[in-house]
C-alpha positions in Angstrom: -26.6 38.9 -61.8 -24.4 36.7 -60.0 -25.4 34.7 -57.0 -22.9 34.8 -54.0 -24.1 33.2 -50.5 -21.9 34.6 -48.4 -20.0 32.1 -45.1 -18.8 33.4 -42.4 -19.1 33.1 -38.6 -18.9 37.1 -38.2 -22.4 38.4 -38.5 -20.6 41.5 -38.9 -18.5 40.4 -42.2 -21.4 38.9 -44.0 -23.8 41.7 -43.2 -20.9 43.7 -44.5 -20.6 41.9 -48.1 -24.4 41.8 -48.7 -24.4 46.0 -47.9 -22.4 46.4 -50.3 -23.6 44.5 -53.1 -27.4 45.6 -52.3 -27.7 48.4 -55.4 -24.9 46.4 -57.7 -26.3 45.8 -61.2 -24.2 43.0 -61.4 -23.6 41.2 -57.8 -26.4 39.4 -55.9 -25.8 38.1 -52.1 -28.7 35.3 -52.6 -27.6 34.7 -48.9 -25.2 33.9 -45.0 -23.9 31.1 -43.7 -22.8 31.5 -39.8 -20.6 27.7 -40.5 -19.9 25.2 -42.9 -23.2 23.1 -42.1 -25.8 25.9 -42.6 -23.8 26.1 -45.7 -24.2 23.4 -47.5 -28.6 23.6 -46.2 -28.0 26.6 -48.4 -26.9 25.3 -51.8 -28.5 22.0 -51.5 -32.0 24.6 -52.1 -31.1 27.1 -53.4 -28.9 28.4 -56.9 -25.6 30.0 -56.0 -22.5 31.1 -58.3 -20.4 32.2 -56.3 -19.0 31.2 -52.5 -17.2 33.5 -50.0 -16.2 31.6 -47.7 -13.9 31.9 -44.6 -11.0 28.8 -43.7 -12.1 28.8 -39.8 -15.7 28.0 -39.7 -17.8 26.6 -36.7 -18.8 22.8 -37.0 -16.7 22.3 -40.7 -13.4 23.7 -41.4 -13.7 25.6 -44.5 -11.7 23.6 -46.5 -12.7 20.7 -45.6 -16.8 21.9 -47.0 -14.7 23.3 -50.0 -13.1 20.4 -50.6 -16.5 18.3 -50.8 -18.4 21.6 -52.3 -16.2 20.5 -54.9 -17.0 16.9 -55.3 -20.9 17.5 -55.1 -21.6 21.1 -56.9 -19.7 21.6 -59.5 -21.4 24.9 -60.8 -20.0 26.1 -57.2 -16.7 28.0 -57.1 -15.0 29.4 -54.7 -13.4 32.0 -53.4 -11.9 32.2 -49.5 -12.0 35.2 -48.1 -9.0 35.4 -45.0 -7.2 37.4 -42.4 -4.2 33.9 -42.6 -1.1 35.2 -44.7 -2.2 35.6 -48.6 1.4 33.3 -49.7 0.8 30.2 -47.2 -2.8 29.8 -48.1 -4.0 31.2 -51.3 -2.0 28.8 -53.3 -2.9 25.5 -50.8 -6.9 26.4 -51.4 -6.7 26.7 -55.1 -4.8 23.6 -54.4 -8.1 22.7 -52.6 -10.6 23.6 -55.4 -10.9 27.5 -54.5 -11.3 29.8 -57.3 -9.5 32.5 -55.9 -7.8 33.4 -52.9 -8.6 36.9 -51.1 -6.9 38.1 -48.3 -9.7 39.9 -46.2 -7.5 43.4 -45.8 -8.7 44.0 -49.3 -10.7 46.7 -50.6 -13.8 47.0 -52.0 -13.1 47.0 -55.5 -10.3 44.0 -55.2 -13.7 42.1 -53.7 -15.6 42.7 -57.0 -13.0 42.4 -59.6 -12.3 38.7 -57.7 -16.0 38.0 -57.9 -15.8 38.8 -61.7 -13.2 37.3 -62.7 -13.5 33.8 -60.6 -17.2 34.0 -62.7 -15.6 34.2 -65.7 -13.7 30.7 -65.4 -10.1 32.9 -64.5 -8.9 31.9 -61.2 -7.8 35.3 -58.4 -4.7 35.9 -56.4 -3.8 39.7 -55.8 -1.8 40.9 -58.1 1.1 40.8 -55.5 1.3 37.5 -54.6 1.3 36.9 -58.7 4.8 38.9 -59.0 6.2 37.0 -56.0 4.8 33.1 -56.9 6.9 34.2 -60.8 10.0 36.1 -59.9 10.5 36.1 -56.8 13.6 33.4 -56.7 14.9 34.1 -53.1 10.8 34.4 -51.9 10.3 34.8 -47.8 11.3 32.2 -45.2 7.7 31.5 -44.7 6.8 30.7 -48.4 10.1 29.3 -48.9 8.7 26.8 -46.1 5.2 27.0 -47.6 6.6 25.0 -50.5 8.2 22.3 -48.5 3.8 21.2 -47.6 1.2 19.8 -49.0 -2.2 21.4 -48.3 -3.2 19.1 -45.4 0.1 20.0 -43.5 -0.8 23.0 -43.4 -4.0 22.1 -42.7 -2.6 20.0 -39.9 0.5 22.8 -38.6 -2.4 25.4 -38.4 -4.6 23.8 -35.9 -2.1 22.4 -34.4 -1.0 26.1 -33.3 -3.8 26.7 -31.9 -3.8 24.2 -29.2 -6.0 20.9 -30.8 -5.8 17.8 -30.1 -4.8 14.9 -32.5 -8.9 13.8 -32.2 -10.2 17.3 -32.4 -8.4 17.4 -35.6 -9.3 14.5 -36.5 -12.5 15.3 -36.3 -12.5 19.2 -38.3 -11.1 17.1 -40.8 -12.1 14.3 -40.8 -9.5 11.8 -41.1 -8.7 9.0 -38.3 -5.8 10.4 -35.5 -3.4 7.4 -37.4 -3.5 9.7 -39.8 -2.7 13.1 -38.3 -0.3 11.6 -36.6 0.8 10.9 -39.8 1.1 14.4 -41.1 2.8 15.5 -37.6 5.7 13.1 -38.7 5.9 14.5 -41.5 5.7 18.2 -40.5 8.7 17.4 -38.2 10.9 16.3 -40.6 10.1 18.5 -42.9 10.1 22.1 -41.1 13.6 20.1 -38.9 12.3 19.8 -35.0 12.2 17.0 -33.3 9.1 18.2 -30.9 6.1 19.4 -30.7 6.9 22.5 -28.9 8.9 23.3 -32.3 6.5 22.5 -34.0 4.4 25.1 -32.9 6.3 27.6 -32.8 7.7 27.1 -36.3 4.1 27.9 -37.2 3.7 30.6 -35.3 7.3 32.3 -37.5 5.0 30.8 -40.1 1.9 33.0 -38.7 0.1 30.4 -39.5 -0.9 30.3 -35.2 
């Protein structure tokens, strides 16, 4: 049986995934976590094959948790399960160590497919995204802009667009405020804007806000 931990701040999402696999002969949801801290508390004491996690987690950012998890628990594979735009976040989270990215609009069959593929050692992204990455030379506006940004820059841009201050971003991403300021300066340059308002507007065009 594939042992799965579900990490999401919304109880209905967690319970839905538990219900989905309760009679599965292949997949066993062995636990649930509401936030990043609970994720680590659980995984320290239980055997887990796959972690299905949202990005926006209380107490510990999902991508920060992902990085820490990959450093400390190499056997646990992570599928990011999120409502954020796939073309912005899929490759970004995989670069950070995820084994797959699944949008929350995906069907239950796709969720099962992703779990099985990742468990067998594969990387899961949707077929539509794979085709866009391989064949779409022109790309959408958001994908063109995304290619300019590092994983950390995407994270910082998303948090800025949600109204968080440098100090709050530094705490959530576990970096110092000076580093946040450096990322902000890079974002201004890469996205060709001169102030925070225009930067946040750019984030909204990217559907990060």
